Structure formats: C-alpha cells, structure tokens
N, C-alpha and C positions, 0 to 999 in steps of 0.2 A: 410817352411810351412807359409802360409800367413794369417792365422786367429788365434784369441785367442781360447784357449781351456778352457772349464769349466767342472767341475766334482763335483759330490756330494760326500763329504767325508763319509767313512764308520765308524760309531762310535760303531760298535757292538763288537769290540775286538781290540787287539793291531795290529798295522801295522808291516808287516815283509818286510825287504829290504835285498837284496844281493848286495854287493859292491865289484867289482873286483879291484885288485891292492890295497888292503886295509892295507898293512903293514906300509905305511909311506905316507907322503905328503898329497895330496888331498884326497886320499882314506881313510887314517886313520882319518883325520879331519872330513870328511863326516860321517864316522862311529861314531865318538865321538858325533857329533851334533845330529844325528838322534837317537842315543841311549838316549840322554838327553831328547828327546821327548817321551820317554817311548816305543820306537819301539824295536822289536826283530831285531837284526842286524847280518846277516851272513857276516863275514869278509873273503872274498875269497882271498887266497894267494897261490902262488907256493910253498913258504917255510912256512910250518905251525909253525915252531919254531919262525920265525920272526912274524908270525901272532899272536901267543899266547903272544909274548912279547908286541906287539902293543895293544892287548886286555887288557893285565894287566895294561898298562899305563892308559888306559881309566878307568878301574875298580878302580884304585887308586883314581881317582877323582869322579867316580860314582859307588859306591859299589853295587848298585842294577841294574846296566846295564845288559841287556840280550844280551850278545855278544857270538856268536858262530863261531868259526874258522873252515873253510872248505878248504881242499886242492883243488886248481883249477888252472890249467895252461891253459890259454886261447888259446894256440897254439896246444893243444893236445885233440883230440876227446874223447879218453878214460877217461882222467882226467875230462873233462867237464861232460861227462855222469855219472861218479861216483859222482860228486858234485850234479848233479840233483837227483840222487838216494838218497843221504844223506839228502838233504833238503826235498824231498818228504816224505821220511820215518820218518822224525822228526815230521810231522804233523803241522808244523808252517804255511804252505802255503807260497805264495809269492805274495806280493802286488806291490813291486817296485823293478826294476832291474836297477842298475847303472853300466853302462859299462865305467869304469874309467881307467883300466889298459892301460898303454902306454909306449913306449920307444921313444927316440929321434934319435937313430942311431949314426953313426960315424961323422956326421956333415960336410960332404964334401960340398964344394961350387958347384954351378950348373955345371960348366964346367969340374970338375973332377969326377962327379958322374957317376957311371956305373950301368947297370941293376942289378948287384948283390947287390948293396947298398940298393935297394928297398925291397929285400926279407924279411929280419928280421923285418923291421919296418912295412911293410904292413901286415906281418904275425901276429903281435900283435895288431897294431892300427886299421886295417881294417877287416882282416879275424877273429880276436879274437872276436870283438863285434858281428859279424854275427854268429859265431859258438856258442857263449854263448846265444845269443838271441834266435836262432833257437832251441837250446836244452831246454831252460827254458820256451818257449812260452806256452806249454800246462799247466804248473803250474801257470804261470803269468796270463793267460787269464781266469783261474778259479776264480781269485779274483774279488770281486765286484767293486773294484776301481783300476784297473791295470795301472801302470805307467812305462814307459821305458825311461831311461835317457842316452843320449850319451854325453860323455865329450869330446868335440872337442877342438878347439883352435882358437884364433884370427889369428894365422899364416895360418889357413885354410880358411880364409875369404878374398875373392878377394878385397872387398872394403877396407879392412885394409892394406893388403900388397901393395896396389897400392896408398896409401895415404901417401905422404911424411911427414905429420905431426905426424904420428903414429910410435911407436917403431917397429911394425912388418915390416914396409917398409925397414928397414936397416938390417934385418936378412937374411943372405945369405943361399943358398941351396934350394932344392926342394923336398927332400924325405919326411921329417916330414911334411912339408907344404902340400904336395899333399895327404898324408895319412889322414890328418885331413879334407881336403876339401872333400875327398871321404867319410869320416865318416859322414860329414854333409849331403851329398846326401843320404847316407844309412838311416840316421834318417828320412829324408824327405820321402823316399819311404816306410819305415815301417809305418810312420804316415798315408800315403794314403791307405796302404793295411790293416791296423788294426784300423778301425773306433771305435772299442770298447776299445782301449787302448790309453791313453794319452801319446804321444811320444814327448819328448823335446830334443833338441840339445842345449848344453850350451857351452859358451866360458868363462872359468874361469878367464881370464885375466893374466897379467904377474906376476906370483906368485913365491915367493922364495921357490923352492923345489930342490931336488936332480937333477931333470931333467935339470935345467939350472944353476947348481952350486950355488944355492941360491942367484942368482943375481936379481931375480924378485923384483919389487917395491911394491908388495902387500904381506900381511901376508897370511899364509895358511888358516886362518879363512876367510879373505876377499875372498880368492880364491875359497872357497866353497859356497859362497853366492848364486850363480846361481844354483849350483848343489842341495843344500838344498831346495831352492825354487821350483825347478823342481820336486823334490821328494815329497815335503810336502805342498806347498801352494795350496789353493783352486783354484786360477786362476793364470795364468802366461802369460807373453808376448809371442808374436809369436817367433818361433825359426828361426835362432839361436839367443839366447839372452845372455847378460852378466849382471854383478851386477849393472851396470849403467842404465840398462833398468828397474830395480826394483824401484818402487817409495816408499820411506819410509812411513810407516803407511797405505799403501794401501793393498788391498786384494792380491796383487801380491807377498807380502813378509811375509804373515802371515801363520805360520805352522798350519797344521791341523792333527788330528789323535787321537785315543783314548789313554788314559794313559799318557797324556802330563805332564811332570815334569817341564815344563818351558823352555823358549828359551835358546839355547846354543850359547853364543857369541853375543847375542843381534842382532842389525841390521848389524853386520858384517856377509854377505853370499857371485868368480872369475876367462893363456894360458900356 
C-alpha cells in the first residue's frame, strides 16, 4: 500500500485486540505490550495450557492485565468459528486483529523443495490469516476504529532478499519466503477492499525467537515495535514497514487508546 493511513482513536472505552500465535515469541510479547496499554487482550492459542502459562507470566508483571486465552487453530475452520463465538459472546468487541501465527517449515533449500513442502507452511502462514480475518471481519468492522495487522517478514520482501548487504539475501529456500510474500500481497488487497479498516503489514526484523533458534539479532521487544505501532499508533508509515521506518518521538510510534497504563518497553517496537 502506497499511502499513509490516519485514524481518529476511540477514547470511549478500552481497546480489544486478538493476537494469534500468542503463547511465545512475538505473539506473547505483543500481548504483553498491548496489555500494558490497558487493552483487553485475547491471546489465541492452539494449546490453551501454553496460552494460560504465557498469560500468567504477563500477569506476574502486570497483575491488572485483562488477558483472555481463547483456543484457536488457524488451520481449522471449526476452531476459528468457535473462537469467534467466544469473543462475540464475551461482549468485549474487537478493535484490532493481529495475524501473527506462523511456522517456518522444514527449511529445505530451493532445489530440494517439493510441492508437499509448501502445504503446511502455506496452511498456517497464508491460509491461516485469511481464515481468521474472514471469520472475524463482522466483529472487527463493528468497531469504531478497526485495525488489521499482518505480521510478515523481511524474507518476503523482494527488495531485501535481492540486496547482498542484507541478512535476508543469504537465507536459502523459498517456502517460508514465498508464504510471507503472499501474506504481504494479501494485506495489500485487504487494504484496498476494506476502506473503513486500517490494514498494516509489518516486518518485525531478524528477531531472536524459536522460529530461528534464537539466532536473531533483535530482542523480542524490538521485534514487536512495528506490530505494536501498527496496532496502537495514531499514524503509521506505508506498508510494509519495519521498526526502522518508525521515527522516535513522532506520531508514528506513539500508542493511543483508552486506559493507558504507560508504554511497555519504551521505544523498543521488529522477521
């Protein structure tokens, strides 16, 4: 998407967000930081035991955090439908949807990759966000300030993977990379089809998570800078954007929303 988006924040009540893949890594940290803004956070997880454990870790730091774990498998229609029913029935509404859940796959190089290698990765990284977004759209679009966030990757950005000076250039394979390139396009098309929803696609950056064996050069807090900005800032750069596109002290990295308890992690907001 080629233009900046603006929105008027709603200060009439707490903001509610649902984050997929919220048990660890970027999803858990995003949940922690948005909870610190006073938001109601639905932590969506395939494994609700792991989800409750992640929520408890956040509550240990933020005893008044409004965290709600909901079972959600992004690859399963019935699971997603049940999650929609749970959130709808709770009466919290939904203002922000963060499609964060993702897998990296078996990591084959390009020449050993077969069609079967694409199926599980595309099932989570591409079809998952479409399934979740489609199911939650009626609830999301009922919000006065709806926001949809797609967590993509620098590995899905052609300008990065073709630049020899960047880390992405040397990462072999095409399955994960193409799934994130597809997700960027999906975000772009949702943005055009949903003029009343602010749609953002973000590149977290090379962040130390389980996805890469914690080899990333950024902390998990830095890795969520772009995600948190997409969800909470009054204005954001054009998509896709990463934490380096955010200007310290500008309106692009200032969280908004009712019930703010203070910034979580300061100016740390990141593949």
